[in-house]
C-alpha positions, -999 to 999 in steps of 0.1 A, spaced: -819 -44 -290 -807 -36 -255 -774 -52 -245 -783 -51 -208 -816 -70 -215 -798 -96 -236 -771 -103 -211 -796 -103 -182 -818 -127 -201 -790 -153 -204 -777 -148 -168 -743 -135 -180 -739 -112 -150 -730 -131 -119 -721 -119 -84 -699 -136 -59 -661 -139 -55 -642 -143 -88 -607 -142 -101 -605 -126 -135 -581 -135 -163 -561 -104 -153 -556 -120 -119 -577 -93 -102 -605 -102 -77 -640 -91 -85 -675 -94 -70 -690 -93 -105 -683 -117 -134 -696 -112 -169 -697 -146 -185 -700 -141 -222 -686 -176 -230 -722 -189 -225 -735 -165 -252 -732 -191 -281 -755 -214 -260 -783 -190 -266 -787 -186 -304 -811 -157 -303 -790 -137 -278 -758 -146 -296 -773 -133 -329 -784 -101 -313 -750 -93 -298 -731 -103 -329 -754 -82 -350 -749 -52 -327 -711 -57 -329 -712 -59 -367 -733 -28 -369 -708 -9 -347 -678 -24 -367 -694 -12 -399 -684 23 -389 -647 13 -387 -620 9 -414 -604 -26 -414 -596 -56 -436 -596 -84 -411 -613 -93 -379 -591 -109 -353 -607 -130 -325 -589 -136 -293 -592 -172 -281 -613 -183 -262 -641 -158 -254 -636 -135 -284 -633 -162 -310 -670 -172 -314 -680 -136 -315 -654 -127 -340 -663 -156 -362 -700 -146 -362 -692 -110 -368 -668 -117 -396 -694 -140 -412 -721 -114 -410 -699 -87 -424 -682 -110 -450 -648 -100 -436 -618 -123 -434 -611 -138 -400 -578 -145 -382 -572 -154 -346 -544 -153 -321 -539 -185 -301 -532 -184 -263 -499 -202 -270 -480 -212 -301 -489 -246 -315 -463 -273 -307 -474 -294 -337 -483 -288 -374 -472 -254 -386 -465 -240 -350 -485 -208 -357 -496 -183 -331 -518 -164 -356 -542 -187 -375 -556 -178 -409 -544 -163 -441 -534 -126 -441 -513 -101 -459 -488 -79 -440 -499 -43 -442 -536 -51 -438 -557 -34 -411 -571 -55 -383 -600 -50 -359 -593 -70 -327 -625 -84 -312 -630 -98 -277 -658 -104 -253 -648 -85 -222 -619 -60 -215 -606 -55 -180 -569 -44 -180 -565 -49 -217 -537 -75 -213 -553 -101 -237 -559 -75 -264 -525 -60 -260 -509 -94 -263 -528 -100 -295 -519 -66 -308 -482 -73 -302 -484 -106 -321 -504 -91 -350 -480 -61 -353 -450 -84 -352 -465 -101 -383 -467 -68 -401 -504 -62 -396 -518 -27 -387 -539 -26 -355 -555 7 -344 -589 -4 -331 -604 -31 -309 -641 -39 -300 -655 -57 -270 -690 -63 -257 -683 -51 -222 -655 -27 -210 -651 -33 -172 -635 2 -170 -605 -12 -151 -577 3 -173 -580 -14 -206 -590 17 -225 -560 36 -212 -535 8 -216 -546 3 -252 -545 40 -259 -509 40 -248 -502 13 -274 -520 33 -301 -552 13 -301 -587 27 -296 -610 5 -275 -647 5 -283 -674 -13 -264 -711 -20 -268 -716 -13 -230 -695 -6 -199 -698 -27 -167 -711 4 -149 -740 7 -174 -746 -31 -172 -748 -31 -134 -771 0 -134 -793 -17 -159 -795 -49 -138 -802 -29 -106 -831 -11 -122 -846 -43 -135 -842 -30 -171 
């Protein structure tokens, strides 16, 4: 399975003028929120993530709402791992949780998201998880845009892994791969 081919096939790589969640402007947008709309492509990407994650040591997978949650759910299901997720904001009703799911302090968590740019979404999740007594040392994304996430996470003691970088993705798209 070639990640470039899968993402090209579903039209996940778009060009134009975009504002990213980091607030940065970009001429390229990688839209992985559309991935669950393509079951075969979704299955291929989540299988690749599960295969990669199998090499890591963790107890829980944590998805980041919104883009990382469908991926994390599918990967956790495939690996038969427990799933938790960090909300964008604390619930104002019910239990008022920011972290959903049952977990035990001291457990190791792999944070999973779709795309990493500056790393701010992953870092926010890491802070929340650590404040709840969880151990977070690794994160996994489909695409690393190579815009500082790896370095920011390293400073926080978290390794960032990716299936592909934006550079590789764009080169693959240019070559018609």
